[in-house]
N, C-alpha and C positions, 0 to 999 in steps of 0.2 A: 602208635597204630589201632584202630578198632577191631572187633572181632573180624580176623581176616579168614578163619576156617573153623570148622566146628571139630573138635578132637575130645574124644570120649576118654578121660583120663580113668574113670573108673574100668572100662573094658579093657585098656593098655595094662594096668595094675592088677587084673583078673588073669589074662593073659600071660603076663612075666611070672605071677607067683604059681599058675599052672603049669608052667616049664621049668620051675626049680628055683625062682629068684626069691629072697625073702621079700616079705612086705615092704620093709624099709628100702631095700634095694629098687622094688618095683615103683614105689611111689618117688623115690628120687629121680630115677630115669622118666616117671610121666611127668614131673615139675618140670625137668630140663626140657623135656621134647616139648611141653606145652610153651614154654619160654622161647624156645628156638623158634617154633611157628608163628607166635605171636610177634617176634621181633623182627623176622626175616621175610615174611610174606607181604606182597603189596597188597593193600587193600583197594578197594573200587575208588575213593579218592585219589589215592597215589596213582593208579592206572588213568584217570581222568585229567589229572594234573600233567602228566607225562605226555598224553595225547595231546593235549592243549598246547603244550610247549612244541610238541612235532609239528602241528598244524602250522604254528607260526614260522618255525624254521623252513617247512616246505614252501610256504608263501614267499618267503625270503629267497629260497633259492631259484624259486619260478621267476621272479622279478629280476634277479642276478641273471638268469639264463635268457631273459627277453632281452635285456640290455645288449647282453655279449652277443646274441644272435642279429641284434640291429646291427650292432658296431661289424660284425662280420658279412653281413649284407652291404654296408656302406663300401667296407673296403673290396667287395666283389663289382659293385658298381664303379668303383675309382679304377680298378684293373681293366675293366671293360672298357671304359672312357680312355686310358691309356693304350689298349689295344688297338682301338679304333684310330686313334691318332697316329701310331707307328705304321699301321697297314694304310692308311691314306697318304701318309709320307712316303712309305714304300711304292705303292701304287704310282703314284705321280712321279717319283724318281725311276721307276722301271718305264712308264710311258714316255718319259723325256728321252730318256735313253734308246728306246725304240725310234721314237721320231728322229732323234740325232742320228742314229743307224740309217735310217730310211732316207734323210735327208744327205747323208754323205754318198749313198748308193748312186742318188739321182745325180748328184756333182760327179761321182767317179763316172758314171754312165753316160752321162749327158754333157 
């Protein structure tokens, strides 16, 4: 990784020695701190690479969702068609039953 953050090792050493650390201890801590910062912080290029990966994945998810939504719409259309078939059949049977009852009443009364 390239320069991820500006770390003033001189100021760090100066503050530690003023707090009672020996210069060797302060320099060792400063070196270790600088190493940790350089090796663990993301650089701009790291962030841009992750952003690019995320954009690709977001597009894949959008595409998958569009396919799933169309599948659900298709299933809803099929369910509506089935429901209409059942309702027409039930209404036809109901009308035939009423016609039969009316015809029976005429025979009974007439």
